[in-house]
C-alpha positions in Angstrom: 0.5 -13.2 18.7 -1.7 -11.5 21.6 1.0 -11.7 24.0 3.7 -9.9 21.0 1.1 -7.4 20.4 0.9 -6.5 24.1 4.7 -6.3 24.3 5.2 -4.2 21.2 2.0 -1.7 22.7 3.9 -1.7 26.1 7.2 -0.4 24.4 4.9 1.9 22.3 3.3 3.3 25.4 6.5 3.7 27.1 8.3 5.5 24.6 5.3 8.3 24.1 5.4 8.4 28.0 9.3 9.1 28.0 8.8 11.5 25.0 5.7 13.1 26.5 8.1 14.2 29.9 10.8 15.1 27.1 7.9 17.9 25.7 5.7 18.4 28.4 4.8 22.2 28.4 4.1 23.5 31.8 3.2 27.0 30.9 0.3 26.4 28.7 -0.3 29.6 26.0 -1.3 29.8 22.3 2.4 29.9 21.5 3.8 26.8 23.4 1.2 25.2 23.8 -1.3 25.1 20.3 1.7 26.2 18.1 4.5 23.8 19.5 7.0 26.8 20.0 6.6 28.5 16.3 10.1 27.0 15.1 10.2 23.4 14.4 13.1 22.6 11.8 13.1 20.2 8.6 13.2 16.7 10.1 10.5 16.9 12.9 8.5 19.0 10.2 8.8 16.8 7.7 8.1 13.5 9.7 4.5 15.3 11.5 3.3 16.5 8.4 4.1 13.1 6.9 2.4 11.5 9.7 -0.8 13.3 9.7 -1.2 13.0 5.9 -1.0 9.2 5.6 -2.9 7.6 8.4 -4.2 4.1 9.1 -7.0 4.4 6.5 -3.6 4.6 3.9 -2.7 1.3 5.2 -6.3 -0.4 5.3 -7.8 1.9 2.2 -5.2 2.0 -0.2 -4.2 -1.7 -0.7 -8.0 -1.9 -1.1 -8.3 0.5 -3.8 -5.6 -0.9 -6.0 -7.0 -4.5 -5.6 -10.5 -3.1 -6.3 -9.6 -0.6 -9.0 -6.2 -1.3 -10.1 -2.8 0.5 -10.7 -4.7 3.8 -12.4 -4.6 5.2 -8.8 -0.7 5.1 -8.7 -0.6 7.7 -11.6 -3.2 10.6 -10.4 -1.9 10.0 -6.8 2.0 10.6 -8.3 0.9 13.7 -10.4 -1.3 14.9 -7.7 1.6 14.8 -5.0 4.0 16.2 -7.5 1.9 19.3 -7.8 1.0 19.3 -4.1 4.7 19.7 -3.6 5.4 22.7 -6.0 2.0 24.2 -4.5 3.3 24.5 -0.6 6.8 25.6 -1.6 5.3 28.7 -3.4 2.2 29.7 -2.0 3.7 27.5 1.9 6.0 30.8 1.9 3.8 33.2 1.4 1.2 31.5 3.8 4.0 31.6 6.6 5.0 35.3 6.2 1.5 36.6 5.8 0.7 34.2 9.0 3.3 35.6 11.1 2.5 39.3 10.3 -0.7 38.8 11.0 0.1 36.7 14.7 -1.4 33.5 12.9 -3.6 31.6 16.2 -4.8 28.8 13.2 -6.4 29.4 9.7 -10.1 30.4 10.8 -8.3 33.4 12.6 -6.0 34.0 9.4 -9.2 34.1 7.7 -10.7 36.6 9.7 -7.9 39.3 9.5 -8.1 38.4 5.8 -11.2 39.0 4.8 -12.2 41.3 7.7 -15.3 39.4 9.0 -16.0 36.8 11.3 -18.2 34.9 8.8 -15.1 33.7 6.5 -13.6 32.2 10.0 -16.5 30.4 10.8 -16.9 29.0 7.4 -13.3 27.8 7.6 -14.0 26.5 11.1 -17.3 25.0 10.2 -16.3 23.4 7.1 -13.2 21.9 8.9 -15.0 20.5 11.7 -18.0 19.0 9.7 -15.3 16.4 7.4 -12.9 15.9 10.0 -14.9 15.0 13.2 -16.5 12.1 11.0 -12.8 10.9 9.6 -11.4 10.9 12.7 -14.5 8.9 13.6 -14.5 6.2 11.2 -10.9 6.4 11.0 -11.4 4.9 14.9 -14.0 2.9 14.2 -11.9 1.0 11.4 -8.9 0.3 13.6 -11.5 -0.8 16.4 -13.5 -3.2 14.4 -9.6 -4.4 13.2 -8.5 -5.3 16.8 -11.6 -7.0 17.8 -11.2 -9.0 14.8 -7.8 -9.6 15.5 -8.3 -10.7 19.1 -12.2 -11.7 19.0 -12.4 -12.7 23.1 -10.3 -10.1 24.4 -12.7 -6.9 24.5 -15.9 -5.5 22.9 -15.2 -3.1 19.6 -16.3 0.0 21.7 -13.7 -0.5 24.5 -11.1 -0.5 21.7 -12.7 2.5 20.5 -12.8 4.1 24.2 -8.9 3.1 24.7 -7.8 4.9 21.6 -9.8 8.4 22.0 -8.5 7.9 25.8 -4.7 8.2 24.6 -5.2 10.7 22.0 -7.1 13.2 24.6 -4.4 12.4 27.2 -1.0 13.0 25.5 -2.7 16.1 23.3 -4.3 17.9 26.7 -0.6 17.1 28.4 2.1 17.8 26.3 0.3 20.3 23.6 1.8 20.1 19.9 5.1 19.7 20.3 4.9 16.2 22.0 2.1 15.1 19.1 4.8 16.4 16.9 7.6 13.8 18.2 4.8 11.3 18.4 4.4 11.6 14.8 7.9 11.5 14.0 7.6 7.9 15.7 4.2 6.8 14.1 5.8 7.5 10.9 8.9 5.4 11.0 6.8 2.5 12.7 4.4 3.0 9.8 7.2 3.0 7.2 8.9 0.3 8.4 5.7 -2.4 8.8 4.4 -1.4 5.2 7.8 -1.7 3.4 8.2 -5.1 5.0 4.7 -6.1 4.2 5.0 -5.0 0.7 7.9 -6.7 0.4 6.5 -10.2 1.6 4.1 -9.5 -1.0 6.7 -8.9 -3.8 8.3 -12.6 -2.7 5.5 -14.6 -2.3 5.4 -13.8 -6.6 9.1 -13.9 -6.7 9.7 -10.6 -8.8 7.4 -7.5 -9.2 7.5 -8.8 -13.2 6.1 -11.9 -11.9 3.3 -10.3 -9.7 2.4 -8.2 -12.6 2.3 -11.2 -14.9 -0.1 -13.0 -12.1 -2.3 -9.9 -11.7 -2.9 -9.9 -15.6 -3.9 -13.3 -15.8 -6.6 -12.9 -13.1 -7.9 -9.6 -14.6 -6.2 -7.8 -16.9 -8.0 -4.2 -16.0 -6.7 -4.1 -13.4 -3.3 -2.9 -14.9 -5.1 0.1 -17.2 -7.5 2.7 -16.8 -10.0 3.7 -16.4 -9.8 0.1 -14.2 -12.9 -2.7 -14.0 -15.0 -0.3 -12.6 -14.1 2.7 -14.5 -13.6 4.8 -11.3 -10.8 6.5 -12.9 -12.5 9.2 -15.4 -11.2 12.3 -16.1 -14.0 14.2 -13.8 -12.5 11.8 -10.7 -8.9 12.7 -11.8 -9.7 16.4 -11.7 -11.4 16.3 -8.1 -8.9 14.0 -6.4 -6.1 16.6 -7.6 -8.0 19.5 -6.6 -8.4 17.9 -3.0 -4.5 16.9 -3.0 -2.8 19.5 -4.2 -5.1 22.0 -1.5 -4.6 19.8 1.6 -1.4 22.0 2.8 -4.2 24.8 3.0 -7.5 23.4 3.7 -6.5 20.7 6.6 -5.4 22.7 9.7 -3.4 20.4 10.9 -1.1 20.9 7.8 -1.1 24.6 7.4 -0.3 24.9 11.2 3.1 22.8 10.5 3.7 25.0 7.5 3.4 28.1 9.4 5.5 27.2 12.1 8.2 25.8 10.0 11.8 27.5 11.3 12.9 28.9 8.1 12.4 29.4 4.2 14.9 26.6 4.0 13.1 24.4 6.3 10.1 24.4 4.7 11.2 23.9 0.8 13.3 21.0 2.3 10.1 19.3 3.9 8.0 20.0 1.0 10.4 18.3 -1.3 11.0 15.3 1.7 6.9 15.0 1.9 7.0 14.1 -2.0 9.5 11.4 -1.9 7.9 10.0 1.5 4.0 10.3 -0.4 5.8 7.9 -3.0 7.7 5.8 -0.9 4.4 4.8 1.6 2.4 4.5 -1.1 4.1 2.5 -3.6 4.3 -0.7 -1.4 0.7 -0.6 -0.9 0.4 -1.0 -4.6 2.3 -4.3 -3.6 0.0 -5.2 -1.4 -3.4 -5.0 -3.4 -1.9 -6.5 -6.2 -1.2 -9.6 -4.0 -4.8 -9.2 -3.0 -6.0 -9.1 -6.2 -4.4 -12.3 -7.1 -5.2 -14.1 -3.9 -8.4 -12.5 -2.8 -10.1 -11.1 -5.3 -13.6 -11.9 -4.1 -12.9 -11.2 -0.3 -14.4 -8.3 2.1 -12.2 -5.5 2.7 -11.9 -6.6 6.4 -10.9 -10.2 5.6 -8.9 -8.8 2.6 -6.7 -6.7 5.4 -6.9 -9.2 8.1 -5.3 -11.7 5.8 -2.2 -9.2 4.1 -1.5 -7.7 7.7 -2.2 -10.3 9.9 -2.7 -13.9 9.1 -0.3 -14.3 5.9 2.7 -12.6 7.7 4.5 -13.9 10.7 3.3 -13.4 14.0 6.2 -10.6 14.8 5.7 -8.6 11.9 1.6 -9.2 12.5 2.0 -7.8 16.2 4.4 -4.7 14.7 1.4 -4.2 11.7 -1.2 -3.9 14.4 0.9 -1.5 16.5 1.6 0.3 13.7 -2.1 1.0 12.8 -2.8 2.0 16.0 -0.3 4.5 16.4 -0.6 5.7 12.7 -4.8 6.5 13.5 -3.9 8.0 17.3 -1.1 10.4 15.4 -3.3 11.6 12.3 -6.7 11.4 14.8 -5.1 13.4 17.8 -3.2 15.8 15.3 -6.6 16.5 14.1 -9.2 17.1 17.0 -6.3 19.5 18.4 -5.9 21.6 15.2 -9.5 21.7 15.2 -8.8 23.2 19.2 -6.5 25.3 17.9 -8.7 26.8 14.9 -11.2 27.6 18.0 -8.8 29.3 19.9 -7.9 31.9 16.7 -11.5 32.6 16.7 -11.8 33.9 20.1 -11.0 37.5 21.1 -10.5 36.8 24.6 -7.5 36.6 27.2 -5.0 34.2 26.0 -5.1 32.2 29.2 -8.9 31.8 28.6 -8.7 31.2 25.2 -6.5 28.3 25.7 -8.4 26.6 28.8 -11.5 26.8 26.3 -9.5 25.2 23.5 -8.3 22.4 25.6 -12.0 21.9 26.9 -13.3 21.4 23.5 -10.1 19.4 22.4 -11.7 17.1 24.8 -15.4 17.6 23.4 -14.3 16.9 20.0 -12.4 13.7 21.0 -16.2 12.6 23.0 -17.7 13.4 19.5 -15.4 11.5 17.5 -16.1 8.6 19.7 -19.6 8.5 19.7 -19.4 8.9 16.0 -17.2 6.1 15.6 -19.7 3.8 17.7 -22.5 4.7 16.0 -21.4 5.2 12.4 -23.6 5.4 10.2 -24.0 5.3 6.3 -24.1 8.9 5.9 -21.0 9.6 8.1 -19.1 6.9 6.2 -19.5 8.9 3.0 -18.7 12.4 4.5 -15.3 10.3 5.6 -14.5 8.8 2.2 -14.9 12.7 0.7 -13.5 14.3 3.5 -10.7 15.9 1.6 -12.8 17.0 -1.4 -15.1 18.7 1.1 -12.3 20.6 2.6 -11.1 21.4 -1.1 -14.1 23.1 -1.2 -12.5 25.8 1.2 -9.5 26.2 -0.8 -10.2 28.9 -3.2 -11.4 31.2 -0.1 -8.4 30.6 1.9 -5.8 30.9 -1.4 -7.4 34.5 -2.2 -7.0 35.4 1.6 -3.2 34.4 1.3 -2.6 35.7 -2.0 -4.4 38.8 -2.1 -2.7 41.9 -0.6 -6.2 44.2 -1.1 -9.2 44.5 1.2 -11.4 41.9 0.6 -15.1 41.4 0.0 -17.5 38.7 1.3 -18.2 37.4 -1.8 -15.7 34.1 -1.4 -16.8 33.1 2.4 -20.6 33.2 0.8 -20.0 31.4 -2.1 -17.4 29.1 0.1 -20.7 28.4 2.2 -22.7 27.9 -0.5 -20.5 25.3 -2.2 -20.0 23.2 1.0 -23.8 23.3 1.9 -24.9 21.8 -1.6 -21.6 19.4 -1.5 -23.0 17.8 1.7 -26.6 17.8 0.7 -25.5 16.0 -2.7 -23.6 13.3 -0.4 -26.4 13.0 1.8 -28.7 12.4 -1.6 -31.1 15.7 -1.1 -29.3 17.4 -4.2 -28.2 15.5 -7.3 -24.6 14.2 -7.6 -24.6 15.1 -11.0 -25.8 17.2 -13.5 -26.3 16.6 -16.8 -22.7 14.9 -17.6 -21.0 17.0 -14.7 -20.3 15.8 -11.4 -21.9 18.5 -8.7 -18.3 18.7 -7.1 -17.0 19.9 -10.4 -19.5 22.4 -10.9 -18.9 23.6 -7.4 -15.5 24.1 -8.3 -16.3 26.0 -11.2 -18.4 28.1 -9.4 -15.8 28.7 -6.9 -13.2 30.0 -9.4 -15.5 32.3 -11.3 -16.0 33.6 -7.6 -12.7 34.0 -6.9 -11.9 35.3 -10.6 -14.7 38.1 -9.7 -13.0 38.9 -6.1 -9.5 39.5 -7.6 -10.0 40.8 -11.0 -13.5 42.3 -11.6 -14.0 44.2 -8.4 -10.6 45.4 -7.9 -11.0 47.1 -11.7 -14.1 48.4 -10.6 -12.9 50.0 -7.5 -9.7 51.3 -9.5 -12.2 53.1 -12.1 -14.4 54.8 -9.7 -11.2 56.0 -7.7 -10.1 57.5 -11.4 -13.8 58.8 -11.5 
């Protein structure tokens, strides 16, 4: 398999180099380097957005999630993705128009413009850094450990991490956002093909989908219902998860940037609908993989289970292709997120464009090195932050949505409330602050607090201003 993996890796790198030459930006400005020219069509928009959403952790994490907690995950993912698509269509167009009117350079800069204060931008940027860097780090670490398990005598784990980060930085620094988007398209197609081949093989092992579920029921019937064998799928879990997923297009800077630079409204709508379809088609085979593991490897560790379902139980050619797909997914998602952090930093800078872009490029390298260091010295707290990355960034959703949707002059209520929520959420995950108060999880309480703050900002403060004017 090592020989086939090397051949597949060389072919993949050759395609990346070809795409890089076709998309390389010589004049590195905010518009053509950080925003990819600001005019992308439906097909590239769909695949680049899907690739940033569905990382290597989709292939590794979701099958194990289904194996451990059952098919209840399918219910909330299907409903949440549908709601995300609806929100992307309705709010995405408003964001797109407002961003272009205000000379969009990044969501952090847009928040500065809408709230009239640097604090809003710093909160948006700080939240993105705090939750995305650990997520990137653990993703790199997970793939490196997996590659080391596949080829134990090749190179150390940290060497795999170094190679992945080096490819990410070189590709991002050289090609800019447009090169990343073409890489996303390549990765998305590769991941889609690989995951369905593996998913089909998992079904074929049982003969049919019906036989697969019958076998799962005989092993552990609770896997086929909610709240699942470990009781995870509670009402509060569904609410928190749904909010996190619905908020993704506006709280994850690598996605919001792609929303803004869509060519027109029709392309945005097609991209949103296509994204919902792709989401279902990518997650569905991970459920087949999870059910396969629930029957054959119910007590195995995550690494052993994924090793069998992706490597040892597959033909060597498919296994090698699966490894390339995992590495490609890790690189595609991670470089998009690191590059987005650089763009967010640039949006906060009020200096000459060439100097701002140069500084952003330096920090793209810095963010990549931080992710590399954290991936090598990963701790339990970093893993915890990575697992709750989407929920953490979702804490910024009320502030960002108020900023996008409101046409009036805003106060600092939402930035201050969001900063408080982010700090409280981090402390609760680190064990300093309780994770549950009475019957409610801390996340639910924080979302309620932010919703009340948004209501006060949008409704009550507006009424008070009208009353004051009338007086």
